[in-house]
Every structure is written in structure tokens, then in C-alpha cells.
N, C-alpha and C positions, 0 to 999 in steps of 0.2 A: 503492501501500500504507499510506504513510503516512496519509494523508486518511483512509482506511479505521480505522485503527485511535486515531485521533483520535476518529471518531464513536462506535467504538466504547466507547471512555473517557468521554465524555458521557453516551453515552446510561446506564452503566454510575453515573456520576455522580448524575443527576437521578433513576434509579430509587432509590436509597440515599433520596435529599434527599426524596422522595414518599412512602418507606417502603414500596413495591413492591417488594421485594430479587430476587423472582425464584426466592427458595430458600426454602426452608422448613428453619427447622435443625431438627434431632433436639438435644431437652435433655431431661435428666431430669426430670422430675416427681415430686411428693409428691400420693397420692391426694385430700387434703385440700382441692386446689385449685377443685376445686367447690365450695367456702363460697362465700356472695357476700362474707363478710367481704374477701379474697383480691382482688374485684373491683371494689371502692368504689370507684376511678379510672375503670373502663372504665363502668361504670354510671351515676355517678353520680344516684343516686336513683332511676331508671327502673325499673318493676316488669320485671324482666327473668326468662325460664325459661330455667335453666340446662343444657344439651345438648337437641342439635340432634335427637334423634328425641322425646322429652321435647316440645321445641317445634313439632315440624311436629306430632307430637298433638296439644297444646293449639290448634296455629290452627283444625286440622281441626274440636274441638270446640267451638270458637268461631263455627267456619267465619268467619274473619277471615286477610288475610292475614296471614303473617309478614316481620320482618328480620331476619336471620339476622347478627351479627356476629360474623364471626371471627377471636380475635385469640388472644392469649397473655399472661399475666399480666404478662410482661419486655416487652412491646413500647411504646418509648417515642411510636411515632406515634399507635400507638390510645388512648395515653392523651389523647395531644394532639385526636386527633378528636373522642373521649369529651367532653375537657372544652368544649372550645369551640360543639360543637355540641349536642350533648344537655343541657347548662346553657340552652340560649335558649328561651326558653321557647314560642314558637311553633315550632321544632320540636319540643319535647316534647311540646307541644299535640297535632298532626300523628301521631305517634308513638304514643302513648298513646289517641289517638282512632282509630287505622284501620290499626294493627297488633299483633302481640303480638311482643315485641322478646326474642330468644333469642340468648345469649352461645351459640357455640358454640368450646370452647378451643381450638386448635392444636395443642396440646403433647398432649392424652389423647385427642381424637376424632380419629384420623387416617384414620381409615374414610372418615368424615364429609367432611376436608378432601381426601384425593382424589378424592372421591365429586362434588364441588363444584367441584373442577377449580383450588383456592388454591393459587397460587404464592407469596406475600407477604401481610404486615400491614399496616394493617387491609384486610379486605375485606367490605365491609356487601353482601349479597344482599337480594333483598327480591322474595320466593314468595305465590305466590297459597295461599289457603284448601285447596290441594289438593298444593303442594309445586310448583308450576311457575314458573319463573324470569320474575321481569317487569321488574326491572331492577337495577344493580349498583355500585358502588364499589369502583374497585382503589386501595388507596393513599391516603393522608392527601390531604382535600380540605378547603380554609377552609370554613366553615362557611353562606356564603354559597352554595358550588356545593352543598353536600349539604344545603340545603333543596332547592335545584331537582330533585334528585335525589329527596328523597321526595316532592316532589310528583308527578315522573313517575310514581312507581311506586305512588301509590293510582288516579290515573287509568288505569294499565295493570292493576290488582289488580280 
């Protein structure tokens, strides 16, 4: 029994450290949070579409796959992932050349979060132009690993 408790505690600590909490907290939000100004730490200057439905519609219209960045304004691990990965010139090029980048606000888009089976942040999901999942990244990963995930998504989309 003691060993099980120790393993469970280690898994919990690891989950928190990687950003994948397994719990999507319920937070009060203002309606102005979809403004790009409040998302600067997350977008890092990349051209993002704000909103799940709007982003999928844009991907379909452009006949491009989409990268869904499911996040919240308060998520520190999300900001770290964005700062490290979205600033990298090669990753920026891959994302802008191959995907419609979409911010899905985990606080205000609860239906999309549930539909996407998101249990923690950050959660990056790559979908084809029809919205079918081709790859994903749950939790924070270093930019080298994130680049590999993006490249894999390009091949599958």
C-alpha cells in the first residue's frame, strides 16, 4: 500500500511539473478575454484565430490543417511553451506555412474543451482541414520535442 501511495504521489508531482494537471479548473472570466491583447504571451506574434468554431471554419476555408492551442490566460506552462516554441524561427515557419493557428480559451469555451477531451493545459491538438485529429501534445514540452510533434503533424495532415 505504501508503495502505491508513493507512486501516485510521484505521478501527481510529474503531472503538475509538465503542466498536465488532469483537472480543468473552473474560473470566472470576463468577456473581453478573447481580445488578442490579453493573449500576447500565448501568441508570440503568430497569426492566431481566436475561437474553436471560427478557427475550424478558417482552416476549412483555407483548406489547411489547424493547430488548436487549448489554453487559458492564467496558465504559466502555456506561456512557457509559447515563449520557447513560438519564438523559434523554424517552428514559426512550420506553423505559419502549414497550419491555421487557433487559440481555444479553456475558460470560456467549455463545450469545445469537453469535445476535445482536454484535461489540463497546455494542450495542443493538430487537426486536418476537416477537423479530424492527427496529432497532439498534452502538457509542456521543450521546443525540440514540440518541433518534432509539429513535423509529425505536417506529415499526417
